[in-house]
Phi, psi and omega in degrees: 000178186303117178054023181055031181289305184199176170275192184294343182251027184268225187309323188282000176252039178244154179300322180302312182292322178298313180290327176296315178296322177299313181297317179297313179298319179300318179289318181296322180272012177057045176078022181286097183292333182287350175253312188287321182288319173299326175300312180300313180298316179298318180291323177295319176294324177300314179297319179301317180288336179272355179298150006261004189268041179227154179275072190305323185251021174293138010264010183281335173234131182280146180229150172270117179265130176263115180281128177249121184303314181226094185285348183302316178299326178293317179295316179299317178300313179298319181295323182278340187245347184242112182301325179296319178296316179301313183298312183292322178294318180293318177299318178298318179294318179297318178297316179297315178297320177301314181297315181296312183289316182299323183258006179053052181264073188263358178217166179297326178296317178299319180295315180298317178297319179298318181288330181281333184243164175283123177298154179301130178282136178250130181251125177255125177227147181254122179280173183299325182267028175064022173272143178262125179255128179250123178230143179263138180279000000 
C-alpha cells in the first residue's frame, strides 16, 4: 500500500481522517455544500459498514495495524464469499455510475469543473394531476 503505511483498514478509516478530508474538500470546492456534504455522509456510511474492524478513533486511541503486503486477494476473497460485501460494493458502484451519468462527468475536466462550481439545482415538484415536473434552476 501507499508508503507501506497500512492496509485498507488502517489510518484512513478513522473519523479524524474523514473529517479532515471533508474540510479539505469543502475548502477546495470553495464551500460547495452540494459536493462536500454528500462526500461526508458517504464516508460516514462507509465507516459504518466497515465496523468493527477499523481504527475509528485513530489517532486519539492507538491501534495495532497489521500490514498486509498484498490486500487485493483478501478483498477478492471477501467479495466472492460474503453477500454483505457484494451488496455494498454493487450499491456503491451503481451510485457512482448514477452520479457520473446524471451529471455527464465523462472526463477529468468535467469532474474538476463539477467540483469547482455549484451543480445545477434540480427542483422536483408534483402538480395537481400527479405529474412530476423537473425544472433546472
